[in-house]
C-alpha positions as CSV (number, residue, x, y, z in Angstrom):
1,X,15.3,12.3,3.2
2,X,11.7,11.2,2.1
3,X,11.1,7.3,1.9
4,X,6.8,6.2,1.0
5,X,6.3,2.6,1.4
6,X,3.4,1.9,-0.4
7,X,1.2,-2.5,0.2
8,X,-2.1,-3.0,0.0
9,X,-2.4,-3.6,4.2
10,X,0.5,-3.7,7.1
11,X,-2.6,-4.5,10.0
12,X,-3.1,-8.3,9.0
13,X,-0.4,-11.4,9.9
14,X,2.4,-12.5,7.6
15,X,6.7,-11.3,6.7
16,X,6.0,-8.9,4.3
17,X,3.4,-6.5,6.5
18,X,6.3,-7.5,9.7
19,X,9.6,-6.4,7.3
20,X,7.7,-3.0,6.3
21,X,7.5,-2.2,10.3
22,X,10.7,-2.6,11.6
23,X,12.1,-1.8,7.3
24,X,10.2,1.8,8.6
25,X,10.9,2.2,12.3
26,X,14.5,1.8,11.4
27,X,14.3,4.3,8.6
28,X,12.1,7.0,10.2
29,X,15.1,7.1,13.2
30,X,17.5,9.2,10.4
31,X,14.3,10.3,8.1
32,X,10.5,11.4,7.7
33,X,9.0,8.0,6.4
34,X,5.4,6.7,5.5
35,X,3.5,3.6,4.4
36,X,0.1,4.1,2.2
37,X,-1.8,1.5,2.9
38,X,-5.4,0.2,1.4
39,X,-5.6,0.6,5.7
40,X,-8.3,2.2,7.4
41,X,-6.9,4.0,10.8
42,X,-9.3,2.6,12.5
43,X,-7.4,-0.6,11.0
44,X,-3.9,0.0,11.4
45,X,-4.7,0.7,15.5
46,X,-5.3,-2.3,16.1
47,X,-2.6,-4.2,13.4
48,X,-0.3,-6.8,15.0
49,X,3.0,-5.6,14.3
50,X,3.5,-1.9,16.1
51,X,5.1,1.6,14.0
52,X,7.2,3.7,16.0
53,X,5.3,7.1,15.9
54,X,7.5,8.8,13.7
55,X,6.3,7.0,10.9
56,X,3.1,8.6,9.2
57,X,0.6,6.8,8.4
58,X,-1.7,7.8,4.8
59,X,-4.9,5.6,4.3
60,X,-4.9,5.0,0.6
61,X,-8.1,4.7,-1.1
62,X,-9.5,1.5,-2.0
63,X,-10.4,1.1,-6.3
64,X,-14.2,0.0,-6.1
65,X,-14.0,-2.2,-9.0
66,X,-11.0,-4.7,-7.3
67,X,-13.8,-5.0,-5.1
68,X,-16.6,-6.1,-6.8
69,X,-17.2,-9.7,-7.7
70,X,-17.0,-10.6,-10.7
71,X,-14.1,-8.5,-11.2
72,X,-12.2,-10.1,-8.5
73,X,-13.3,-14.0,-10.7
74,X,-12.3,-12.6,-13.5
75,X,-8.7,-11.8,-12.0
76,X,-8.4,-15.5,-10.7
77,X,-8.9,-16.7,-14.0
78,X,-6.6,-14.3,-15.7
79,X,-4.5,-15.7,-13.2
80,X,-5.0,-19.2,-13.9
81,X,-4.4,-18.7,-17.9
82,X,-1.5,-16.0,-18.0
83,X,1.4,-16.6,-16.2
84,X,2.9,-13.4,-17.9
85,X,3.9,-10.2,-14.9
86,X,3.8,-7.2,-17.3
87,X,-0.5,-8.7,-17.7
88,X,-1.0,-9.5,-14.4
89,X,0.1,-6.2,-13.1
90,X,-2.3,-4.6,-15.2
91,X,-5.1,-5.8,-13.9
92,X,-3.7,-5.3,-9.8
93,X,-2.3,-1.6,-10.7
94,X,-4.5,-0.2,-13.6
95,X,-3.4,3.1,-14.6
96,X,-6.3,4.3,-12.5
97,X,-4.7,3.6,-8.4
98,X,-1.1,4.5,-10.8
99,X,-2.4,8.3,-11.4
100,X,-3.9,8.4,-7.1
101,X,-0.7,7.0,-5.5
102,X,1.3,9.9,-8.6
103,X,-1.0,12.9,-7.0
104,X,-0.9,11.2,-3.0
105,X,3.3,11.4,-3.2
106,X,3.0,14.7,-5.1
107,X,0.5,16.3,-2.9
108,X,2.1,14.4,0.4
109,X,6.2,16.0,-1.6
110,X,4.7,19.5,-0.6
111,X,2.9,18.9,3.0
112,X,6.4,17.5,4.8
113,X,8.5,19.9,2.8
């Protein structure tokens, strides 16, 4: 079975990162596991939690808008004003980013087959 785990960063210290590395390492024993992240391969090499060699890593290109200071300020304001997850999801994971993820998954599926 092919499994893809997508998360923003896997190189930081945190519970999500630790859990994802443990999960990926265990699943890689019997499956093809790929982790897609905004991290670069160089950043992954210096990560706190090391991945098993069987786990494939794919760099997911970062959206240039999300690194814009204006975007980050507006997101913080909207987060305080709007407590509805439906709208926050659209801000954090835009249609453009969802399309990029679908393209990545299709490409990975055809190369791993």
